[in-house]
C-alpha angles and dihedrals in degrees: 000000000000098000091047092049091047095048095044091044092049095050091049090045092054087068099096106201093199092064098065093034090057096038103046102031100035103017089233135127107236090205089063095049127091110313092355091238114143094219142107098266098051090041090052093045096048104030105023144256095302095053091049093054093047091052091046093051091048093049092048092047096050090055102037097049097057091038091056096042092050091044090055093045095050097029091225132116086212089066088062091048093051092045091051089050089054091049090051091051091049095048091047099041107025110183093218093059101049090268094294114131142126139302098266100225094135088049092053091050094050090046096052092044088057091046097048113356100196096037091047089049091051091053091048092051089050091052091047092052089050092052091050091049100042102027089224120119092197094059091054089046092059094039093060098059091038090056096042092048092052093046093051092043093051089047088066099243116176126247092262088070100028094057098061090037092056093044089053089051097046092047089051091049094049094049090055098046093100091054092047089053092051090049089055089049089047090239100112114102119242122243115210104196094183093052090048094052093043091054090053099047117116110281095023099073 
């Protein structure tokens, strides 16, 4: 089960939604814009709110679909977790772009929602509140896996599920170490989500 889930997840994860959104809708190369990160935050910052939402939707779908399919096939929540880990690896290290990709936060969110919908949603709400309070995307990005891991651990889940869940969390934490360091150095830019949404409401664009 595990090798199949990882491989299928990885191949799906290698589909970087930001690439076609930037290329076909804006005639831009996402890797040449802003931070060069092919993720929702960079797409939204450089191409606008609509682009960010499209990229987010694509990244969620490319993870959720294989996670749900393989969970149904194997009948185990762990299958969704392993597939989600594969999708994160593919999104972060796509073979077709010299293994240089995004952070994989959307992939993590989609994966944990497929594992435990309500618990995953609770973790995402905690992450969203953290972003609203701190104005740092990276802080919210590490809060989500932390909260989800604690919830699953306290629920008494067995090792067959805790192992991939913890690997998902650890991978997310490691990917955000540079941002956390910049936050401590006061060099990480703030992200005001409310302000971004307000600017793109009808009548304000």
